[in-house]
VOBA-1610 file (N, C-alpha, C; in pm, whole numbers, padded with zeros to 5 digits, always signed):
BEGIN
Unk+13102+10836+08253Unk+13188+10754+08337Unk+13176+10794+08485Unk+13170+10927+08510Unk+13157+10974+08648Unk+13028+10923+08711Unk+12917+10928+08633Unk+12789+10881+08683Unk+12794+10731+08710Unk+12859+10656+08620Unk+12869+10512+08638Unk+12946+10477+08764Unk+13058+10547+08785Unk+13139+10519+08904Unk+13063+10553+09031Unk+12985+10662+09025Unk+12907+10701+09142Unk+12804+10595+09176Unk+12737+10542+09074Unk+12636+10439+09099Unk+12702+10309+09145Unk+12820+10278+09090Unk+12892+10158+09134Unk+12929+10170+09282Unk+12977+10287+09321Unk+13011+10309+09461Unk+12887+10300+09548Unk+12776+10353+09498Unk+12651+10345+09572Unk+12613+10200+09597Unk+12629+10117+09494Unk+12593+09976+09508Unk+12680+09907+09612Unk+12810+09935+09608Unk+12902+09873+09703Unk+12868+09914+09845Unk+12841+10044+09866Unk+12811+10093+10000Unk+12679+10039+10052Unk+12576+10034+09966Unk+12447+09982+10010Unk+12459+09835+10048Unk+12534+09760+09969Unk+12552+09618+09999Unk+12626+09598+10130Unk+12730+09680+10156Unk+12804+09664+10281Unk+12718+09698+10401Unk+12634+09801+10387Unk+12542+09836+10495Unk+12440+09727+10517Unk+12393+09667+10409Unk+12295+09559+10419Unk+12355+09439+10491Unk+12483+09414+10466Unk+12549+09300+10532Unk+12552+09321+10683Unk+12579+09445+10726Unk+12578+09473+10869Unk+12439+09454+10926Unk+12338+09501+10851Unk+12200+09491+10898Unk+12159+09346+10918Unk+12216+09256+10837Unk+12181+09116+10850Unk+12235+09054+10978Unk+12339+09114+11036Unk+12400+09058+11156Unk+12343+09119+11283Unk+12272+09230+11271Unk+12215+09298+11387Unk+12066+09318+11364Unk+11986+09274+11459Unk+11842+09294+11450Unk+11811+09435+11502Unk+11764+09524+11415Unk+11737+09661+11460Unk+11632+09669+11569Unk+11545+09568+11579Unk+11445+09568+11686Unk+11509+09551+11822Unk+11632+09499+11825Unk+11704+09483+11951Unk+11778+09611+11993Unk+11780+09710+11904Unk+11845+09837+11935Unk+11740+09929+11996Unk+11765+09986+12112Unk+11662+10071+12176Unk+11628+10193+12092Unk+11503+10237+12103Unk+11459+10355+12028Unk+11503+10484+12094Unk+11537+10477+12221Unk+11582+10597+12292Unk+11715+10569+12362Unk+11803+10666+12357Unk+11929+10659+12430Unk+11946+10791+12505Unk+12032+10789+12603Unk+12058+10911+12681Unk+12198+10962+12649Unk+12204+11085+12601Unk+12333+11148+12572Unk+12378+11225+12696Unk+12499+11200+12740Unk+12548+11265+12862Unk+12550+11416+12849Unk+12579+11465+12728Unk+12585+11610+12709Unk+12453+11667+12656Unk+12352+11580+12644Unk+12223+11626+12596Unk+12217+11652+12447Unk+12322+11614+12373Unk+12327+11635+12229Unk+12309+11501+12156Unk+12227+11504+12053Unk+12200+11382+11976Unk+12245+11405+11832Unk+12345+11329+11791Unk+12419+11359+11668Unk+12344+11323+11540Unk+12268+11214+11544Unk+12190+11174+11427Unk+12043+11177+11465Unk+11963+11245+11386Unk+11822+11262+11418Unk+11734+11207+11306Unk+11614+11170+11343Unk+11515+11122+11246Unk+11385+11196+11269Unk+11332+11255+11163Unk+11201+11320+11168Unk+11104+11231+11092Unk+11003+11182+11161Unk+10912+11084+11102Unk+10819+11146+10999Unk+10769+11059+10913Unk+10660+11092+10823Unk+10530+11081+10903Unk+10416+11106+10838Unk+10288+11083+10906Unk+10278+10937+10944Unk+10193+10906+11038Unk+10182+10770+11087Unk+10273+10748+11207Unk+10279+10625+11251Unk+10353+10590+11372Unk+10501+10566+11341Unk+10584+10587+11442Unk+10726+10553+11427Unk+10740+10403+11399Unk+10672+10322+11478Unk+10681+10176+11465Unk+10566+10127+11378Unk+10567+10169+11252Unk+10457+10134+11162Unk+10479+10003+11089Unk+10590+09934+11121Unk+10624+09808+11055Unk+10642+09827+10904Unk+10671+09950+10864Unk+10681+09981+10722Unk+10778+10097+10700Unk+10732+10205+10638Unk+10820+10312+10589Unk+10897+10382+10701Unk+10826+10434+10801Unk+10894+10503+10910Unk+10992+10411+10982Unk+10944+10293+11016Unk+11027+10202+11093Unk+11148+10154+11015Unk+11129+10128+10884Unk+11241+10085+10802Unk+11350+10192+10796Unk+11310+10318+10782Unk+11406+10428+10778Unk+11474+10447+10914Unk+11395+10442+11019Unk+11446+10456+11156Unk+11547+10346+11187Unk+11521+10226+11138Unk+11615+10116+11159Unk+11752+10150+11101Unk+11753+10217+10986Unk+11880+10256+10926Unk+11955+10355+11013Unk+11883+10450+11072Unk+11945+10547+11163Unk+12007+10474+11282Unk+11928+10386+11342Unk+11977+10315+11461Unk+12097+10225+11429Unk+12090+10158+11314Unk+12199+10068+11276Unk+12330+10145+11259Unk+12323+10257+11187Unk+12447+10333+11165Unk+12500+10390+11297Unk+12411+10448+11375Unk+12455+10510+11501Unk+12515+10407+11595Unk+12451+10292+11605Unk+12500+10187+11695Unk+12634+10133+11648Unk+12646+10111+11517Unk+12769+10059+11461Unk+12886+10154+11485Unk+12856+10284+11493Unk+12963+10383+11502Unk+12968+10457+11636Unk+12892+10409+11734Unk+12899+10467+11868Unk+12850+10610+11877Unk+12744+10643+11801Unk+12691+10779+11798Unk+12555+10786+11867Unk+12520+10903+11918Unk+12389+10921+11979Unk+12285+10949+11871Unk+12160+10916+11900Unk+12054+10932+11801Unk+11921+10958+11872Unk+11829+11020+11799Unk+11699+11052+11856Unk+11598+11072+11744Unk+11473+11034+11769Unk+11369+11059+11671Unk+11278+11173+11719Unk+11225+11244+11622Unk+11136+11358+11648Unk+11009+11337+11566Unk+10896+11330+11633Unk+10769+11316+11565Unk+10699+11452+11562Unk+10668+11503+11443Unk+10598+11632+11435Unk+10470+11630+11517Unk+10435+11744+11574Unk+10312+11756+11652Unk+10190+11730+11566Unk+10082+11693+11632Unk+09950+11675+11568Unk+09938+11551+11481Unk+10030+11458+11499Unk+10015+11327+11437Unk+09986+11331+11289Unk+09878+11264+11248Unk+09843+11256+11107Unk+09794+11388+11050Unk+09767+11485+11139Unk+09723+11617+11095Unk+09838+11718+11097Unk+09961+11668+11105Unk+10077+11756+11114Unk+10084+11852+10995Unk+10121+11976+11023Unk+10135+12078+10920Unk+10282+12095+10883Unk+10308+12176+10782Unk+10446+12207+10746Unk+10518+12273+10862Unk+10448+12357+10937Unk+10508+12421+11054Unk+10544+12317+11160Unk+10459+12217+11178Unk+10488+12111+11274Unk+10614+12034+11233Unk+10625+12007+11105Unk+10742+11934+11056Unk+10868+12020+11070Unk+10857+12147+11039Unk+10972+12237+11055Unk+11014+12243+11202Unk+10919+12254+11292Unk+10951+12261+11434Unk+11027+12137+11480Unk+10989+12021+11426Unk+11060+11897+11462Unk+11204+11901+11409Unk+11222+11949+11287Unk+11357+11959+11230Unk+11441+12060+11306Unk+11380+12172+11342Unk+11451+12274+11420Unk+11495+12219+11554Unk+11406+12144+11620Unk+11441+12085+11749Unk+11558+11988+11735Unk+11559+11913+11624Unk+11668+11819+11601Unk+11800+11894+11582Unk+11797+12000+11503Unk+11919+12078+11478Unk+11969+12144+11606Unk+11878+12202+11680Unk+11917+12269+11805Unk+11955+12168+11912Unk+11916+12043+11891Unk+11952+11937+11985Unk+12085+11872+11955Unk+12159+11929+11860Unk+12294+11882+11835Unk+12312+11795+11713Unk+12209+11779+11631Unk+12219+11691+11516Unk+12317+11743+11412Unk+12400+11653+11363Unk+12486+11683+11249Unk+12421+11634+11119Unk+12341+11527+11133Unk+12266+11472+11020Unk+12123+11452+11064Unk+12028+11501+10984Unk+11886+11481+11012Unk+11826+11403+10895Unk+11768+11289+10925Unk+11702+11208+10823Unk+11553+11240+10826Unk+11500+11280+10712Unk+11359+11318+10702Unk+11289+11220+10607Unk+11182+11158+10654Unk+11116+11054+10577Unk+10990+11106+10510Unk+10980+11089+10380Unk+10855+11115+10311Unk+10851+11244+10232Unk+10780+11240+10119Unk+10775+11355+10029Unk+10704+11476+10091Unk+10622+11453+10194Unk+10553+11564+10258Unk+10646+11656+10336Unk+10770+11615+10352Unk+10866+11696+10427Unk+10921+11813+10345Unk+10891+11820+10217Unk+10958+11914+10128Unk+10956+12059+10177Unk+10838+12114+10203Unk+10829+12255+10239Unk+10906+12287+10367Unk+10887+12204+10468Unk+10957+12226+10595Unk+11107+12206+10578Unk+11144+12109+10497Unk+11285+12079+10476Unk+11357+12194+10406Unk+11292+12255+10309Unk+11352+12371+10242Unk+11383+12481+10343Unk+11291+12506+10434Unk+11308+12612+10533Unk+11418+12576+10633Unk+11414+12453+10684Unk+11511+12413+10786Unk+11652+12406+10729Unk+11666+12348+10610Unk+11799+12333+10551Unk+11860+12467+10515Unk+11777+12562+10474Unk+11828+12696+10442Unk+11871+12771+10568Unk+11808+12738+10680Unk+11841+12805+10806Unk+11960+12741+10875Unk+11964+12608+10876Unk+12071+12534+10944Unk+12165+12477+10838Unk+12247+12563+10783Unk+12330+12524+10669Unk+12446+12431+10706Unk+12479+12423+10835Unk+12586+12334+10879Unk+12536+12193+10908Unk+12405+12174+10901Unk+12346+12043+10925Unk+12315+11979+10790Unk+12343+11849+10777Unk+12312+11776+10655Unk+12178+11705+10671Unk+12096+11707+10568Unk+11963+11646+10571Unk+11953+11536+10465Unk+11908+11419+10508Unk+11883+11308+10415Unk+11732+11304+10389Unk+11693+11317+10265Unk+11552+11327+10225Unk+11512+11194+10162Unk+11456+11103+10244Unk+11417+10971+10195Unk+11286+10982+10117Unk+11282+10916+10002Unk+11171+10930+09906Unk+11165+11072+09853Unk+11283+11134+09841Unk+11289+11274+09804Unk+11345+11299+09666Unk+11369+11426+09638Unk+11415+11475+09508Unk+11492+11604+09536Unk+11576+11646+09442Unk+11659+11764+09467Unk+11577+11889+09498Unk+11624+11966+09596Unk+11557+12088+09637Unk+11641+12213+09609Unk+11754+12193+09541Unk+11840+12307+09512Unk+11923+12349+09630Unk+11940+12261+09728Unk+12017+12289+09849Unk+12126+12185+09865Unk+12248+12229+09877Unk+12362+12137+09881Unk+12365+12051+10006Unk+12298+12096+10113Unk+12299+12016+10236Unk+12178+11924+10247Unk+12108+11902+10136Unk+11997+11806+10131Unk+12030+11697+10029Unk+12033+11573+10075Unk+12061+11459+09986Unk+11932+11381+09963Unk+11876+11387+09842Unk+11752+11315+09813Unk+11779+11171+09772Unk+11710+11079+09837Unk+11725+10937+09806Unk+11588+10882+09766Unk+11578+10831+09645Unk+11454+10771+09597Unk+11480+10626+09556Unk+11372+10555+09523Unk+11382+10413+09488Unk+11300+10385+09363Unk+11337+10279+09295Unk+11262+10233+09178Unk+11152+10138+09226Unk+11054+10193+09296Unk+10947+10109+09352Unk+10869+10035+09245Unk+10866+10091+09123Unk+10793+10023+09016Unk+10851+09884+08989Unk+10982+09868+09010Unk+11044+09738+08990Unk+10998+09638+09096Unk+10997+09682+09220Unk+10953+09597+09330Unk+10805+09563+09316Unk+10724+09664+09280Unk+10582+09640+09257Unk+10559+09541+09146Unk+10636+09553+09038Unk+10625+09460+08925Unk+10649+09316+08970Unk+10756+09297+09044Unk+10790+09163+09091Unk+10678+09104+09177Unk+10618+09188+09263Unk+10509+09140+09349Unk+10385+09106+09267Unk+10348+09193+09172Unk+10231+09165+09088Unk+10250+09041+09004Unk+10367+09027+08947Unk+10399+08909+08866Unk+10391+08782+08952Unk+10448+08789+09072Unk+10454+08673+09160Unk+10316+08622+09199Unk+10227+08713+09239Unk+10098+08667+09290Unk+10011+08609+09178Unk+10025+08661+09056Unk+09949+08602+08945Unk+10008+08465+08909Unk+10139+08453+08908Unk+10200+08322+08886Unk+10160+08222+08994Unk+10131+08273+09111Unk+10087+08188+09221Unk+09944+08141+09200Unk+09869+08205+09111Unk+09733+08162+09081Unk+09625+08260+09120Unk+09661+08376+09178Unk+09561+08477+09213Unk+09518+08552+09087Unk+09389+08571+09071Unk+09338+08644+08955Unk+09248+08762+08994Unk+09213+08771+09120Unk+09131+08881+09170Unk+09216+08959+09270Unk+09275+09068+09223Unk+09372+09142+09301Unk+09316+09276+09348Unk+09384+09334+09446Unk+09349+09468+09493Unk+09474+09547+09522Unk+09466+09678+09508Unk+09574+09769+09545Unk+09513+09883+09625Unk+09559+09902+09749Unk+09512+10012+09834Unk+09633+10097+09869Unk+09638+10220+09813Unk+09756+10302+09825Unk+09744+10418+09919Unk+09857+10459+09976Unk+09863+10572+10066Unk+09897+10701+09994Unk+09866+10812+10058Unk+09901+10942+10003Unk+09795+11003+09915Unk+09681+10936+09903Unk+09572+10993+09826Unk+09598+11006+09678Unk+09694+10928+09626Unk+09725+10936+09484Unk+09824+11045+09449Unk+09887+11106+09549Unk+09984+11212+09524Unk+10126+11172+09565Unk+10143+11058+09626Unk+10274+11012+09671Unk+10345+10939+09558Unk+10454+10995+09504Unk+10522+10932+09390Unk+10565+10788+09416Unk+10613+10760+09538Unk+10659+10624+09568Unk+10545+10524+09561Unk+10431+10558+09620Unk+10317+10467+09617Unk+10263+10452+09475Unk+10265+10560+09399Unk+10220+10553+09260Unk+10308+10459+09180Unk+10439+10469+09201Unk+10531+10377+09131Unk+10505+10233+09171Unk+10485+10209+09301Unk+10453+10073+09347Unk+10329+10020+09275Unk+10223+10101+09274Unk+10097+10054+09218Unk+10103+10029+09070Unk+10168+10119+08997Unk+10179+10103+08852Unk+10266+09982+08818Unk+10373+09963+08893Unk+10456+09844+08872Unk+10379+09716+08901Unk+10300+09718+09008Unk+10220+09601+09045Unk+10125+09563+08931Unk+10061+09663+08872Unk+09969+09638+08761Unk+10044+09581+08640Unk+10160+09636+08610Unk+10238+09587+08496Unk+10282+09442+08516Unk+10329+09412+08637Unk+10375+09275+08663Unk+10262+09175+08657Unk+10147+09213+08713Unk+10031+09124+08709Unk+09988+09099+08565Unk+09988+09204+08485Unk+09946+09189+08345Unk+10044+09100+08268Unk+10174+09119+08292Unk+10274+09039+08220Unk+10260+08891+08253Unk+10242+08859+08379Unk+10226+08719+08418Unk+10097+08661+08360Unk+09990+08739+08365Unk+09862+08694+08310Unk+09873+08666+08161Unk+09943+08754+08089Unk+09960+08734+07945Unk+10038+08607+07916Unk+10142+08581+07994Unk+10220+08459+07974Unk+10137+08333+08000Unk+10046+08344+08097Unk+09966+08228+08136Unk+09837+08216+08054Unk+09805+08319+07976Unk+09683+08315+07896Unk+09557+08326+07980Unk+09564+08406+08088Unk+09447+08426+08174Unk+09416+08575+08183Unk+09298+08607+08231Unk+09260+08745+08254Unk+09253+08772+08404Unk+09300+08889+08442Unk+09311+08924+08584Unk+09239+09056+08609Unk+09180+09067+08728Unk+09109+09188+08769Unk+09185+09255+08882Unk+09195+09388+08878Unk+09264+09462+08982Unk+09178+09579+09031Unk+09129+09570+09154Unk+09063+09685+09217Unk+09172+09778+09267Unk+09156+09908+09240Unk+09266+10003+09258Unk+09211+10129+09325Unk+09262+10160+09444Unk+09202+10270+09520Unk+09303+10346+09605Unk+09277+10478+09617Unk+09351+10564+09710Unk+09262+10609+09825Unk+09142+10558+09833Unk+09049+10601+09937Unk+09102+10564+10077Unk+09079+10653+10171Unk+09114+10634+10313Unk+09264+10614+10334Unk+09346+10662+10238Unk+09490+10645+10253Unk+09568+10774+10260Unk+09500+10887+10267Unk+09570+11015+10263Unk+09673+11029+10374Unk+09643+10977+10492Unk+09733+10991+10606Unk+09811+10863+10636Unk+09800+10764+10549Unk+09873+10637+10565Unk+09837+10566+10695Unk+09718+10589+10745Unk+09681+10538+10877Unk+09579+10426+10869Unk+09578+10344+10970Unk+09472+10244+10984Unk+09342+10317+11016Unk+09231+10262+10969Unk+09101+10324+11000Unk+08990+10223+10982Unk+08881+10246+11053Unk+08764+10159+11040Unk+08708+10167+10898Unk+08714+10287+10838Unk+08661+10304+10703Unk+08739+10222+10601Unk+08871+10223+10614Unk+08954+10144+10522Unk+08928+09995+10540Unk+08920+09952+10665Unk+08895+09811+10690Unk+08761+09767+10632Unk+08661+09852+10645Unk+08529+09821+10590Unk+08535+09808+10438Unk+08606+09900+10373Unk+08616+09895+10228Unk+08685+09767+10181Unk+08799+09735+10244Unk+08874+09617+10203Unk+08797+09489+10236Unk+08727+09491+10347Unk+08642+09377+10382Unk+08539+09352+10271Unk+08482+09462+10218Unk+08388+09451+10108Unk+08452+09393+09983Unk+08577+09431+09959Unk+08648+09374+09843Unk+08659+09223+09858Unk+08706+09181+09976Unk+08726+09038+09997Unk+08592+08962+09988Unk+08488+09020+10042Unk+08358+08954+10040Unk+08303+08937+09899Unk+08347+09023+09807Unk+08298+09016+09669Unk+08399+08954+09574Unk+08494+08880+09629Unk+08579+08798+09545Unk+08726+08831+09538Unk+08768+08950+09585Unk+08911+08982+09583Unk+08987+08883+09669Unk+09098+08834+09616Unk+09172+08728+09685Unk+09294+08780+09761Unk+09356+08885+09707Unk+09479+08935+09768Unk+09489+09085+09742Unk+09534+09162+09842Unk+09542+09308+09831Unk+09684+09353+09863Unk+09738+09438+09776Unk+09867+09502+09799Unk+09842+09619+09894Unk+09889+09606+10018Unk+09869+09708+10122Unk+09984+09807+10115Unk+09968+09913+10038Unk+10078+10004+10005Unk+10061+10137+10076Unk+10088+10141+10208Unk+10069+10268+10277Unk+10089+10263+10426Unk+10209+10229+10473Unk+10239+10237+10615Unk+10141+10163+10704Unk+10082+10236+10800Unk+09993+10174+10898Unk+09859+10132+10841Unk+09832+10165+10715Unk+09713+10111+10649Unk+09715+09959+10650Unk+09835+09905+10656Unk+09855+09760+10661Unk+09769+09694+10768Unk+09758+09759+10883Unk+09685+09699+10995Unk+09538+09675+10961Unk+09476+09772+10895Unk+09335+09759+10858Unk+09316+09653+10751Unk+09409+09648+10657Unk+09397+09554+10546Unk+09420+09411+10595Unk+09515+09392+10684Unk+09538+09260+10742Unk+09418+09214+10824Unk+09358+09307+10898Unk+09240+09271+10977Unk+09127+09222+10887Unk+09108+09288+10774Unk+09005+09246+10680Unk+09040+09111+10618Unk+09167+09092+10585Unk+09210+08965+10526Unk+09191+08850+10624Unk+09224+08874+10750Unk+09211+08769+10851Unk+09066+08727+10868Unk+08975+08822+10863Unk+08833+08794+10878Unk+08780+08709+10764Unk+08840+08726+10646Unk+08789+08661+10526Unk+08876+08546+10475Unk+08974+08505+10555Unk+09068+08401+10511Unk+09129+08436+10376Unk+09168+08562+10362Unk+09223+08612+10237Unk+09370+08650+10258Unk+09427+08718+10159Unk+09572+08737+10159Unk+09612+08882+10132Unk+09741+08911+10166Unk+09795+09046+10159Unk+09935+09043+10100Unk+09969+09149+10026Unk+10107+09177+09986Unk+10154+09295+10071Unk+10264+09279+10142Unk+10317+09385+10225Unk+10400+09483+10144Unk+10451+09588+10212Unk+10526+09691+10140Unk+10643+09744+10222Unk+10745+09788+10153Unk+10865+09853+10207Unk+10958+09758+10281Unk+10906+09686+10379Unk+10986+09590+10455Unk+10913+09455+10453Unk+10982+09352+10497Unk+10921+09219+10501Unk+10817+09215+10612Unk+10690+09213+10575Unk+10582+09218+10673Unk+10523+09080+10702Unk+10589+08976+10655Unk+10538+08841+10681Unk+10540+08808+10829Unk+10628+08874+10904Unk+10637+08849+11047Unk+10516+08903+11123Unk+10440+08991+11059Unk+10328+09056+11125Unk+10197+08980+11111Unk+10185+08897+11007Unk+10059+08826+10984Unk+10080+08709+10890Unk+10009+08601+10917Unk+10014+08485+10828Unk+09942+08511+10697Unk+09868+08622+10689Unk+09798+08654+10565Unk+09893+08708+10458Unk+10014+08747+10498Unk+10108+08809+10405Unk+10177+08700+10322Unk+10156+08705+10191Unk+10214+08607+10100Unk+10357+08647+10063Unk+10377+08776+10037Unk+10510+08831+10010Unk+10503+08981+10032Unk+10615+09048+10020Unk+10620+09193+10038Unk+10706+09256+09929Unk+10662+09372+09881Unk+10740+09450+09784Unk+10838+09535+09865Unk+10966+09505+09854Unk+11066+09566+09941Unk+11141+09681+09874Unk+11186+09774+09958Unk+11290+09866+09915Unk+11386+09885+10032Unk+11512+09909+10000Unk+11616+09907+10102Unk+11624+10033+10185Unk+11520+10059+10263Unk+11516+10181+10344Unk+11631+10188+10444Unk+11651+10080+10519Unk+11754+10083+10622Unk+11893+10095+10561Unk+11922+10015+10458Unk+12055+10018+10399Unk+12083+10150+10328Unk+11981+10207+10261Unk+12001+10336+10194Unk+12023+10447+10295Unk+11953+10441+10408Unk+11969+10543+10512Unk+12109+10537+10573Unk+12154+10418+10606Unk+12289+10405+10663Unk+12394+10449+10562Unk+12372+10415+10436Unk+12466+10454+10331Unk+12476+10606+10320Unk+12362+10673+10320Unk+12362+10818+10306Unk+12426+10887+10426Unk+12394+10841+10546Unk+12457+10899+10665Unk+12609+10879+10658Unk+12647+10760+10615Unk+12789+10729+10604Unk+12864+10821+10510Unk+12796+10873+10409Unk+12860+10966+10317Unk+12908+11092+10390Unk+12829+11137+10487Unk+12869+11254+10563Unk+12994+11226+10644Unk+12994+11114+10715Unk+13106+11084+10804Unk+13231+11044+10728Unk+13214+11006+10602Unk+13331+10973+10519Unk+13385+11095+10445Unk+13320+11211+10467Unk+13364+11331+10398Unk+13328+11333+10251Unk+13222+11258+10215Unk+13184+11244+10074Unk+13044+11299+10048Unk+12999+11390+10132Unk+12863+11441+10117Unk+12839+11505+09980Unk+12940+11569+09925Unk+12924+11639+09797Unk+12877+11545+09686Unk+12902+11416+09701Unk+12862+11320+09597Unk+12713+11291+09599Unk+12643+11327+09708Unk+12499+11302+09716Unk+12418+11427+09747Unk+12482+11534+09792Unk+12409+11657+09824Unk+12349+11720+09700Unk+12218+11736+09701Unk+12142+11792+09589Unk+12159+11712+09460Unk+12189+11583+09475Unk+12203+11492+09361Unk+12088+11392+09364Unk+12018+11378+09253Unk+11907+11282+09246Unk+11962+11140+09245Unk+11942+11069+09354Unk+11986+10930+09365Unk+11864+10839+09366Unk+11861+10744+09274Unk+11753+10646+09270Unk+11813+10507+09278Unk+11770+10430+09376Unk+11824+10297+09399Unk+11722+10192+09356Unk+11768+10094+09280Unk+11677+09992+09231Unk+11739+09854+09228Unk+11699+09775+09132Unk+11746+09636+09125Unk+11897+09629+09110Unk+11955+09720+09034Unk+12099+09717+09013Unk+12178+09745+09140Unk+12113+09803+09239Unk+12177+09828+09368Unk+12131+09729+09474Unk+12057+09626+09431Unk+11998+09530+09525Unk+11914+09602+09631Unk+11843+09706+09587Unk+11765+09788+09679Unk+11616+09770+09665Unk+11571+09684+09574Unk+11430+09649+09563Unk+11420+09500+09539Unk+11304+09441+09571Unk+11286+09299+09546Unk+11181+09237+09636Unk+11184+09105+09643Unk+11093+09028+09727Unk+11174+08945+09826Unk+11120+08915+09943Unk+11192+08837+10045Unk+11176+08686+10022Unk+11266+08628+09948Unk+11251+08487+09909Unk+11262+08391+10028Unk+11328+08431+10135Unk+11342+08341+10250Unk+11213+08324+10329Unk+11122+08422+10315Unk+11003+08418+10401Unk+10872+08414+10323Unk+10876+08428+10190Unk+10749+08429+10119Unk+10681+08293+10130Unk+10550+08289+10108Unk+10476+08164+10113Unk+10430+08120+09975Unk+10496+08172+09871Unk+10465+08130+09735Unk+10502+07984+09715Unk+10417+07912+09644Unk+10441+07770+09621Unk+10450+07736+09473Unk+10387+07817+09388Unk+10382+07784+09246Unk+10486+07858+09163Unk+10552+07956+09222Unk+10657+08030+09153Unk+10785+08013+09234Unk+10892+07970+09169Unk+11012+07933+09240Unk+11109+08049+09258Unk+11202+08031+09351Unk+11306+08130+09373Unk+11393+08145+09249Unk+11420+08033+09181Unk+11500+08040+09059Unk+11429+08123+08952Unk+11299+08107+08940Unk+11223+08187+08843Unk+11225+08334+08883Unk+11213+08359+09011Unk+11223+08498+09060Unk+11358+08558+09028Unk+11464+08485+09056Unk+11598+08537+09031Unk+11620+08565+08883Unk+11562+08482+08797Unk+11575+08504+08653Unk+11504+08633+08611Unk+11385+08657+08668Unk+11310+08778+08636Unk+11384+08901+08688Unk+11435+08891+08810Unk+11510+09002+08868Unk+11634+09033+08784Unk+11700+08928+08737Unk+11820+08947+08654Unk+11786+09019+08524Unk+11668+08993+08471Unk+11629+09059+08346Unk+11605+09208+08366Unk+11565+09247+08488Unk+11553+09389+08519Unk+11691+09451+08535Unk+11779+09378+08601Unk+11914+09429+08623Unk+11991+09449+08493Unk+11976+09356+08399Unk+12055+09367+08276Unk+11986+09450+08167Unk+11867+09500+08198Unk+11798+09586+08104Unk+11711+09516+08003Unk+11707+09383+08008Unk+11621+09309+07918Unk+11475+09346+07941Unk+11440+09366+08068Unk+11306+09407+08106Unk+11312+09546+08168Unk+11236+09637+08112Unk+11225+09773+08166Unk+11084+09794+08218Unk+11074+09830+08345Unk+10943+09857+08405Unk+10914+10005+08393Unk+10804+10040+08330Unk+10769+10179+08306Unk+10733+10250+08436Unk+10778+10372+08452Unk+10741+10453+08569Unk+10693+10591+08528Unk+10645+10603+08405Unk+10614+10735+08352Unk+10472+10781+08381Unk+10381+10691+08418Unk+10243+10731+08444Unk+10235+10782+08587Unk+10281+10905+08606Unk+10292+10958+08741Unk+10215+11089+08761Unk+10203+11169+08658Unk+10150+11304+08675Unk+10011+11305+08737Unk+09924+11217+08690Unk+09788+11215+08745Unk+09747+11074+08783Unk+09848+10991+08815Unk+09822+10851+08849Unk+09727+10789+08747Unk+09770+10786+08624Unk+09682+10742+08516Unk+09679+10594+08491Unk+09692+10511+08594Unk+09691+10367+08573Unk+09561+10323+08505Unk+09451+10386+08542Unk+09323+10347+08485Unk+09315+10380+08336Unk+09404+10468+08288Unk+09403+10507+08148Unk+09488+10414+08061Unk+09565+10327+08124Unk+09651+10236+08050Unk+09570+10116+08002Unk+09593+10079+07878Unk+09525+09962+07823Unk+09614+09839+07840Unk+09580+09757+07939Unk+09653+09634+07962Unk+09590+09521+07881Unk+09673+09430+07837Unk+09621+09322+07751Unk+09539+09221+07829Unk+09580+09189+07951Unk+09517+09082+08027Unk+09476+09124+08168Unk+09472+09255+08191Unk+09440+09308+08322Unk+09332+09412+08312Unk+09225+09394+08388Unk+09117+09491+08396Unk+09131+09567+08526Unk+09151+09698+08517Unk+09164+09782+08636Unk+09029+09841+08671Unk+08985+09818+08793Unk+08861+09877+08845Unk+08903+09985+08942Unk+08898+10109+08897Unk+08949+10222+08973Unk+08840+10273+09067Unk+08867+10268+09196Unk+08766+10306+09295Unk+08812+10424+09379
//
């Protein structure tokens, strides 16, 4: 009962934060503010890649800005030194600077923050840390927030096959070690296979972690994806922050298509058919709010996973360009995930064994 009530409260809080986000465009909120006393109360330490990556970092940062603006608080972002080559020491230095700069809450994005976060949280015990895409670290002042990305990936894979695509691609970030990207990819494969089975067709999925270790755009990635499109791939799930830029460039050259990730990326390119979403901004504002409401104990060192039941994953029905699959059909599929009729597997994680799964109507070409 306690767990149920906690999840119910989580759902209510995430929804209320989402409602605020709908009334305020986070892009209209400045990325930098000046604190008269030089202290910045809410801090954000970025993952690898750019702050304004139109994806993971930016979605999380938007949550920081939304909460701070709504509540009249100062805020600041800290990017670890050395960019995509940042070390654990670089990440720790950024967290230390945030704490010494007056932060009461530090939001850290990405699983790569673990080592630095353990050190910083143990040192600055009066500061609360929100670990986005994280897991419990045995520290009461660290709140790990994860998502059921496999559900969002499933919906995207199902949607594009229902739309008529049969030659798919998945290009993931993190080199096959990022749990969130692995969940996205495995869900995408499951959804594509399910739709293909219903339609009585066979689908091909090229699946790769190449050139995605740093989640960055690169000429090498663009060349690889361009080759996919040239040899018949119709649509690629761009699952890795700024990798999106290279994949969109390849799609534009070949009059092909893209599935975006984390946030609605349809605004960035006409090649984007839909995006696999997770509620980064709303979850971030919700977690920060727990501190200011005096309820941190309910999330500190507690494994929180937000999914369909919290309205924290899905597809953007207002902006997708799908024509053959309706919003009503989408809502029915989403409802089946919410009520438990449909369970999306997320267990193939240890070695990213998607290629080892025998799908009935999906051929995975692991590259």
